[in-house]
Chimera marker file (.cmm) of the C-alpha trace (Angstrom):
<marker_set name="trace">
<marker id="1" x="72.453" y="-60.388" z="-143.155" r="1" g="1" b="0" radius="0.5"/>
<marker id="2" x="71.679" y="-62.049" z="-145.806" r="1" g="1" b="0" radius="0.5"/>
<marker id="3" x="68.299" y="-61.005" z="-145.953" r="1" g="1" b="0" radius="0.5"/>
<marker id="4" x="69.492" y="-57.620" z="-145.189" r="1" g="1" b="0" radius="0.5"/>
<marker id="5" x="70.947" y="-57.541" z="-148.743" r="1" g="1" b="0" radius="0.5"/>
<marker id="6" x="68.087" y="-59.274" z="-150.608" r="1" g="1" b="0" radius="0.5"/>
<marker id="7" x="66.495" y="-56.486" z="-149.150" r="1" g="1" b="0" radius="0.5"/>
<marker id="8" x="69.026" y="-53.923" z="-150.014" r="1" g="1" b="0" radius="0.5"/>
<marker id="9" x="69.354" y="-55.255" z="-153.933" r="1" g="1" b="0" radius="0.5"/>
<marker id="10" x="65.171" y="-55.571" z="-153.430" r="1" g="1" b="0" radius="0.5"/>
<marker id="11" x="64.845" y="-52.377" z="-153.270" r="1" g="1" b="0" radius="0.5"/>
<marker id="12" x="67.479" y="-51.043" z="-156.112" r="1" g="1" b="0" radius="0.5"/>
<marker id="13" x="65.851" y="-53.529" z="-158.468" r="1" g="1" b="0" radius="0.5"/>
<marker id="14" x="62.319" y="-52.189" z="-157.502" r="1" g="1" b="0" radius="0.5"/>
<marker id="15" x="64.143" y="-48.743" z="-157.885" r="1" g="1" b="0" radius="0.5"/>
<marker id="16" x="65.181" y="-48.594" z="-161.319" r="1" g="1" b="0" radius="0.5"/>
<marker id="17" x="62.029" y="-50.634" z="-162.527" r="1" g="1" b="0" radius="0.5"/>
<marker id="18" x="60.245" y="-47.270" z="-160.971" r="1" g="1" b="0" radius="0.5"/>
<marker id="19" x="62.964" y="-45.283" z="-162.531" r="1" g="1" b="0" radius="0.5"/>
<marker id="20" x="62.913" y="-46.690" z="-165.927" r="1" g="1" b="0" radius="0.5"/>
<marker id="21" x="59.333" y="-47.592" z="-166.498" r="1" g="1" b="0" radius="0.5"/>
<marker id="22" x="59.521" y="-51.283" z="-166.454" r="1" g="1" b="0" radius="0.5"/>
<marker id="23" x="62.105" y="-51.493" z="-168.096" r="1" g="1" b="0" radius="0.5"/>
<marker id="24" x="65.863" y="-51.971" z="-166.790" r="1" g="1" b="0" radius="0.5"/>
<marker id="25" x="68.604" y="-50.505" z="-169.601" r="1" g="1" b="0" radius="0.5"/>
<marker id="26" x="72.164" y="-49.711" z="-169.813" r="1" g="1" b="0" radius="0.5"/>
<marker id="27" x="70.502" y="-45.694" z="-170.279" r="1" g="1" b="0" radius="0.5"/>
<marker id="28" x="69.078" y="-46.997" z="-166.371" r="1" g="1" b="0" radius="0.5"/>
<marker id="29" x="72.274" y="-47.982" z="-164.738" r="1" g="1" b="0" radius="0.5"/>
<marker id="30" x="73.818" y="-44.742" z="-166.239" r="1" g="1" b="0" radius="0.5"/>
<marker id="31" x="71.357" y="-42.705" z="-164.664" r="1" g="1" b="0" radius="0.5"/>
<marker id="32" x="71.090" y="-44.538" z="-161.085" r="1" g="1" b="0" radius="0.5"/>
<marker id="33" x="75.134" y="-44.100" z="-161.671" r="1" g="1" b="0" radius="0.5"/>
<marker id="34" x="75.078" y="-40.049" z="-161.984" r="1" g="1" b="0" radius="0.5"/>
<marker id="35" x="71.936" y="-39.683" z="-159.699" r="1" g="1" b="0" radius="0.5"/>
<marker id="36" x="74.296" y="-41.708" z="-157.201" r="1" g="1" b="0" radius="0.5"/>
<marker id="37" x="76.942" y="-39.224" z="-157.813" r="1" g="1" b="0" radius="0.5"/>
<marker id="38" x="75.002" y="-35.870" z="-157.920" r="1" g="1" b="0" radius="0.5"/>
<marker id="39" x="73.756" y="-37.631" z="-154.310" r="1" g="1" b="0" radius="0.5"/>
<marker id="40" x="78.060" y="-37.894" z="-153.186" r="1" g="1" b="0" radius="0.5"/>
<marker id="41" x="78.929" y="-34.024" z="-154.399" r="1" g="1" b="0" radius="0.5"/>
<marker id="42" x="75.741" y="-32.902" z="-152.317" r="1" g="1" b="0" radius="0.5"/>
<marker id="43" x="76.440" y="-34.257" z="-148.777" r="1" g="1" b="0" radius="0.5"/>
<marker id="44" x="80.184" y="-34.177" z="-149.375" r="1" g="1" b="0" radius="0.5"/>
<marker id="45" x="79.440" y="-30.481" z="-149.673" r="1" g="1" b="0" radius="0.5"/>
<marker id="46" x="77.268" y="-30.198" z="-146.718" r="1" g="1" b="0" radius="0.5"/>
<marker id="47" x="79.669" y="-32.463" z="-144.750" r="1" g="1" b="0" radius="0.5"/>
<marker id="48" x="82.914" y="-30.102" z="-145.374" r="1" g="1" b="0" radius="0.5"/>
<marker id="49" x="80.723" y="-26.962" z="-144.708" r="1" g="1" b="0" radius="0.5"/>
<marker id="50" x="79.369" y="-28.572" z="-141.674" r="1" g="1" b="0" radius="0.5"/>
<marker id="51" x="82.753" y="-29.695" z="-140.429" r="1" g="1" b="0" radius="0.5"/>
<marker id="52" x="84.083" y="-25.687" z="-141.025" r="1" g="1" b="0" radius="0.5"/>
<marker id="53" x="81.744" y="-24.403" z="-139.059" r="1" g="1" b="0" radius="0.5"/>
<marker id="54" x="82.491" y="-26.425" z="-136.243" r="1" g="1" b="0" radius="0.5"/>
<marker id="55" x="85.855" y="-25.930" z="-136.810" r="1" g="1" b="0" radius="0.5"/>
<marker id="56" x="84.885" y="-22.027" z="-136.110" r="1" g="1" b="0" radius="0.5"/>
<marker id="57" x="82.915" y="-22.478" z="-133.702" r="1" g="1" b="0" radius="0.5"/>
<marker id="58" x="85.359" y="-24.895" z="-131.293" r="1" g="1" b="0" radius="0.5"/>
<marker id="59" x="88.370" y="-21.447" z="-132.283" r="1" g="1" b="0" radius="0.5"/>
<marker id="60" x="86.599" y="-19.546" z="-131.018" r="1" g="1" b="0" radius="0.5"/>
<marker id="61" x="85.253" y="-21.031" z="-127.764" r="1" g="1" b="0" radius="0.5"/>
<marker id="62" x="88.642" y="-21.613" z="-127.334" r="1" g="1" b="0" radius="0.5"/>
<marker id="63" x="89.746" y="-17.582" z="-128.339" r="1" g="1" b="0" radius="0.5"/>
<marker id="64" x="87.319" y="-16.864" z="-125.173" r="1" g="1" b="0" radius="0.5"/>
<marker id="65" x="88.347" y="-19.360" z="-123.575" r="1" g="1" b="0" radius="0.5"/>
<marker id="66" x="91.703" y="-18.539" z="-123.495" r="1" g="1" b="0" radius="0.5"/>
<marker id="67" x="90.715" y="-14.883" z="-123.189" r="1" g="1" b="0" radius="0.5"/>
<marker id="68" x="88.924" y="-15.242" z="-120.404" r="1" g="1" b="0" radius="0.5"/>
<marker id="69" x="91.721" y="-17.149" z="-118.028" r="1" g="1" b="0" radius="0.5"/>
<marker id="70" x="94.258" y="-13.946" z="-119.573" r="1" g="1" b="0" radius="0.5"/>
<marker id="71" x="92.023" y="-10.982" z="-117.296" r="1" g="1" b="0" radius="0.5"/>
<marker id="72" x="92.786" y="-13.737" z="-114.236" r="1" g="1" b="0" radius="0.5"/>
<marker id="73" x="95.873" y="-12.841" z="-112.165" r="1" g="1" b="0" radius="0.5"/>
<marker id="74" x="98.384" y="-16.195" z="-112.585" r="1" g="1" b="0" radius="0.5"/>
<marker id="75" x="99.186" y="-17.597" z="-108.752" r="1" g="1" b="0" radius="0.5"/>
<marker id="76" x="101.641" y="-19.868" z="-108.671" r="1" g="1" b="0" radius="0.5"/>
<marker id="77" x="100.904" y="-23.508" z="-107.405" r="1" g="1" b="0" radius="0.5"/>
<marker id="78" x="102.004" y="-24.377" z="-103.904" r="1" g="1" b="0" radius="0.5"/>
<marker id="79" x="104.028" y="-27.152" z="-103.635" r="1" g="1" b="0" radius="0.5"/>
<marker id="80" x="102.700" y="-29.019" z="-100.846" r="1" g="1" b="0" radius="0.5"/>
<marker id="81" x="105.881" y="-30.687" z="-100.341" r="1" g="1" b="0" radius="0.5"/>
<marker id="82" x="107.442" y="-27.306" z="-98.932" r="1" g="1" b="0" radius="0.5"/>
<marker id="83" x="106.808" y="-26.264" z="-95.295" r="1" g="1" b="0" radius="0.5"/>
<marker id="84" x="105.821" y="-22.753" z="-94.568" r="1" g="1" b="0" radius="0.5"/>
<marker id="85" x="107.583" y="-20.302" z="-92.620" r="1" g="1" b="0" radius="0.5"/>
<link id1="1" id2="2" r="1" g="1" b="0" radius="0.2"/>
<link id1="2" id2="3" r="1" g="1" b="0" radius="0.2"/>
<link id1="3" id2="4" r="1" g="1" b="0" radius="0.2"/>
<link id1="4" id2="5" r="1" g="1" b="0" radius="0.2"/>
<link id1="5" id2="6" r="1" g="1" b="0" radius="0.2"/>
<link id1="6" id2="7" r="1" g="1" b="0" radius="0.2"/>
<link id1="7" id2="8" r="1" g="1" b="0" radius="0.2"/>
<link id1="8" id2="9" r="1" g="1" b="0" radius="0.2"/>
<link id1="9" id2="10" r="1" g="1" b="0" radius="0.2"/>
<link id1="10" id2="11" r="1" g="1" b="0" radius="0.2"/>
<link id1="11" id2="12" r="1" g="1" b="0" radius="0.2"/>
<link id1="12" id2="13" r="1" g="1" b="0" radius="0.2"/>
<link id1="13" id2="14" r="1" g="1" b="0" radius="0.2"/>
<link id1="14" id2="15" r="1" g="1" b="0" radius="0.2"/>
<link id1="15" id2="16" r="1" g="1" b="0" radius="0.2"/>
<link id1="16" id2="17" r="1" g="1" b="0" radius="0.2"/>
<link id1="17" id2="18" r="1" g="1" b="0" radius="0.2"/>
<link id1="18" id2="19" r="1" g="1" b="0" radius="0.2"/>
<link id1="19" id2="20" r="1" g="1" b="0" radius="0.2"/>
<link id1="20" id2="21" r="1" g="1" b="0" radius="0.2"/>
<link id1="21" id2="22" r="1" g="1" b="0" radius="0.2"/>
<link id1="22" id2="23" r="1" g="1" b="0" radius="0.2"/>
<link id1="23" id2="24" r="1" g="1" b="0" radius="0.2"/>
<link id1="24" id2="25" r="1" g="1" b="0" radius="0.2"/>
<link id1="25" id2="26" r="1" g="1" b="0" radius="0.2"/>
<link id1="26" id2="27" r="1" g="1" b="0" radius="0.2"/>
<link id1="27" id2="28" r="1" g="1" b="0" radius="0.2"/>
<link id1="28" id2="29" r="1" g="1" b="0" radius="0.2"/>
<link id1="29" id2="30" r="1" g="1" b="0" radius="0.2"/>
<link id1="30" id2="31" r="1" g="1" b="0" radius="0.2"/>
<link id1="31" id2="32" r="1" g="1" b="0" radius="0.2"/>
<link id1="32" id2="33" r="1" g="1" b="0" radius="0.2"/>
<link id1="33" id2="34" r="1" g="1" b="0" radius="0.2"/>
<link id1="34" id2="35" r="1" g="1" b="0" radius="0.2"/>
<link id1="35" id2="36" r="1" g="1" b="0" radius="0.2"/>
<link id1="36" id2="37" r="1" g="1" b="0" radius="0.2"/>
<link id1="37" id2="38" r="1" g="1" b="0" radius="0.2"/>
<link id1="38" id2="39" r="1" g="1" b="0" radius="0.2"/>
<link id1="39" id2="40" r="1" g="1" b="0" radius="0.2"/>
<link id1="40" id2="41" r="1" g="1" b="0" radius="0.2"/>
<link id1="41" id2="42" r="1" g="1" b="0" radius="0.2"/>
<link id1="42" id2="43" r="1" g="1" b="0" radius="0.2"/>
<link id1="43" id2="44" r="1" g="1" b="0" radius="0.2"/>
<link id1="44" id2="45" r="1" g="1" b="0" radius="0.2"/>
<link id1="45" id2="46" r="1" g="1" b="0" radius="0.2"/>
<link id1="46" id2="47" r="1" g="1" b="0" radius="0.2"/>
<link id1="47" id2="48" r="1" g="1" b="0" radius="0.2"/>
<link id1="48" id2="49" r="1" g="1" b="0" radius="0.2"/>
<link id1="49" id2="50" r="1" g="1" b="0" radius="0.2"/>
<link id1="50" id2="51" r="1" g="1" b="0" radius="0.2"/>
<link id1="51" id2="52" r="1" g="1" b="0" radius="0.2"/>
<link id1="52" id2="53" r="1" g="1" b="0" radius="0.2"/>
<link id1="53" id2="54" r="1" g="1" b="0" radius="0.2"/>
<link id1="54" id2="55" r="1" g="1" b="0" radius="0.2"/>
<link id1="55" id2="56" r="1" g="1" b="0" radius="0.2"/>
<link id1="56" id2="57" r="1" g="1" b="0" radius="0.2"/>
<link id1="57" id2="58" r="1" g="1" b="0" radius="0.2"/>
<link id1="58" id2="59" r="1" g="1" b="0" radius="0.2"/>
<link id1="59" id2="60" r="1" g="1" b="0" radius="0.2"/>
<link id1="60" id2="61" r="1" g="1" b="0" radius="0.2"/>
<link id1="61" id2="62" r="1" g="1" b="0" radius="0.2"/>
<link id1="62" id2="63" r="1" g="1" b="0" radius="0.2"/>
<link id1="63" id2="64" r="1" g="1" b="0" radius="0.2"/>
<link id1="64" id2="65" r="1" g="1" b="0" radius="0.2"/>
<link id1="65" id2="66" r="1" g="1" b="0" radius="0.2"/>
<link id1="66" id2="67" r="1" g="1" b="0" radius="0.2"/>
<link id1="67" id2="68" r="1" g="1" b="0" radius="0.2"/>
<link id1="68" id2="69" r="1" g="1" b="0" radius="0.2"/>
<link id1="69" id2="70" r="1" g="1" b="0" radius="0.2"/>
<link id1="70" id2="71" r="1" g="1" b="0" radius="0.2"/>
<link id1="71" id2="72" r="1" g="1" b="0" radius="0.2"/>
<link id1="72" id2="73" r="1" g="1" b="0" radius="0.2"/>
<link id1="73" id2="74" r="1" g="1" b="0" radius="0.2"/>
<link id1="74" id2="75" r="1" g="1" b="0" radius="0.2"/>
<link id1="75" id2="76" r="1" g="1" b="0" radius="0.2"/>
<link id1="76" id2="77" r="1" g="1" b="0" radius="0.2"/>
<link id1="77" id2="78" r="1" g="1" b="0" radius="0.2"/>
<link id1="78" id2="79" r="1" g="1" b="0" radius="0.2"/>
<link id1="79" id2="80" r="1" g="1" b="0" radius="0.2"/>
<link id1="80" id2="81" r="1" g="1" b="0" radius="0.2"/>
<link id1="81" id2="82" r="1" g="1" b="0" radius="0.2"/>
<link id1="82" id2="83" r="1" g="1" b="0" radius="0.2"/>
<link id1="83" id2="84" r="1" g="1" b="0" radius="0.2"/>
<link id1="84" id2="85" r="1" g="1" b="0" radius="0.2"/>
</marker_set>
């Protein structure tokens, strides 16, 4: 786990160096924060859209399912404890 943490820090530092042209400054961190914020907003919009689509599909399928059952006559379930006469 410690190696994974060190590796992720190394990846971030390497990315910062590549993004800034070799120098890590305050502006580099600000630019990284803006990129992260934009990415998070994009992910949020996609997630919201996906969840909305899934909810709409579930509602549609539920409506179709209940509509199909409404067309069929409903019989009272037989009570196995009652004897037929």
